[in-house]
N, C-alpha and C positions, 0 to 999 in steps of 0.2 A: 181758844178753848176750838176743838175738834170740832165735826160740823161732822153725823153723824145717821146715816138711810137707811131705814129697812126695805127690802123686797123680800114678796117672796112668788110663785112659779109655777103654774101647774102645766101637766098636758097630758092627751091618752094619744092614745094610739092600738085600732084595730090589729089584731093579727092576722098571718095568713101564711097558711105551711110555701111552703121554698126562695122565701124571701131573708136576706139575709136577717140578726137581731146584733141591730146597733147599741148598747150602751155604753153611758161616760163612754162615751169613744174609744170603745173596744168592740170589739165585734165577739159577741158570743155562740156558740155548739146550740143550736137549738134549731128542732122541724120548723119552728115557725118564726115568719119576726116580724114586724111594723111597716102595718098600710102607710102611705108617705109619698108628698114631692119628693122631702130630701130622703136623703138613706133615712131617713126615719126612729132617730137618736132621741128618743123620751123623752129621756134625763135629760141630755144636754139644751134643750127647749128650753121645758123649766126651769134649770137653771139659767138661763138667757132672757124669761121671763121676769122671777127673779132682779135679775142687775139691773132689765132696760126697767121694772117697777118702780126701784129704789131708786130711780130718779127722774120718777116721771116722761120714760125717753117712750112710750107707748106697749107694745110688744113683741113678738118675735114675726109675725104677721106683718104691720105695718113698714116692717123695717127687710122684708126677706117674703116678700110675699110665694103663700104658692101657690101662686096662678103665673109665678114669669119665668120664663124657661129657663135663665141664668142659675136658677136655685134647683131645678130637676136635677135631682140623684147629690144635692153637692153634699160629703163630703161634713155633717155638723164643726164637725173639732174648727170647721177656718168661719160653719157662722160663730160660734162661740167666740174666737179670735175676735172681728170683726163687730162685736160685743163690746168687746174690753176693752180696743182701743175707741167705742163710741164711749166706753166704761171711762180711759185713761183721759180723755180728751175737755171733761168736764172736771179734771180736777178730784177722780178719786181713785180709791185702793180699795179691794174685797179685803175684810174685815178678816171674815170668817161665808164658808158657805154648808149650807146640811140638807142633803137630797134622802128624800126616802121615796126607793122602787115598790111597788105594787108589783106581784108578778107572781103564777098562781108556779109554771114550770117557766125554762130551767130552774134548780135550785140557781143563786147569786153567790155566796157570798165567798169560795173561790179566787168568785174577778173580784169582788171594791176594791184590792189592793191594787192591783193593774189598773181600774176604774179613777182609784183616789189622786193618783201619781199620774197620769194620763189631764186627767181638769188640772192637780192642781200646776204640769207644767202648763199647761196654756192660759192658764190667767195669773200665773206668774208669781206664784206664792207658794207658802209651803206646804210637805204632803197634811200637813199638821194639823191645819186651817179648813182643813175638807174633810167632810166627814159624806160616808153612804154609807144609807141604810139599805136591808131587802126587809120586804115583806110578804107574807101571801095573805086572799082574804079570805082564809079557810074554809075555801070552795062557793064565797056568796060571793053573789052580783054579776058581774062578767066582766072583772077580773077570775077569780074562781073560777068561771067556764071553762076558761081559757080566750076568752073570746077577745079580748086590750090584754096592755098595758097604761097601769097609768101612775104619773111620780108628783110627788110636791118638791118645794126649792123653796128654799128660804137663806140669805145672803144679808152680812151688813156690810155694806160702805162706810167709809172713812175721809175724812178731808183734812 
């Protein structure tokens, strides 16, 4: 009998002019980017939290603290790779990941395939095992006002 574990993650970052917008491991052309200690890839951060949460390993802040110089400006793809090392050390594999990015602008539809390919490559799974969806909040709340980006992620792990 296989052992299944489900995790969910959530992250949010403020947006500010003049910063790069990194989402799902790729840079998106945008006049604003995420304010963060690392590169601010809110999608990867939520995904890491989902992966860690599925195995009750804490959260991204426990493993990669935002007050550590070691992680200042770090490429979040490195954080995801390190998170995957922890998952594999526990004997688990990724069944699938489902990510929803809430961002008013810019539109992300043309970037989704590249995000899926990038994330799948890091996690060592098929692109068909990684879903990335984008939505707006219909101009409601901090996301709708263009003040921030939020991401929800769910994963299924199996042994």
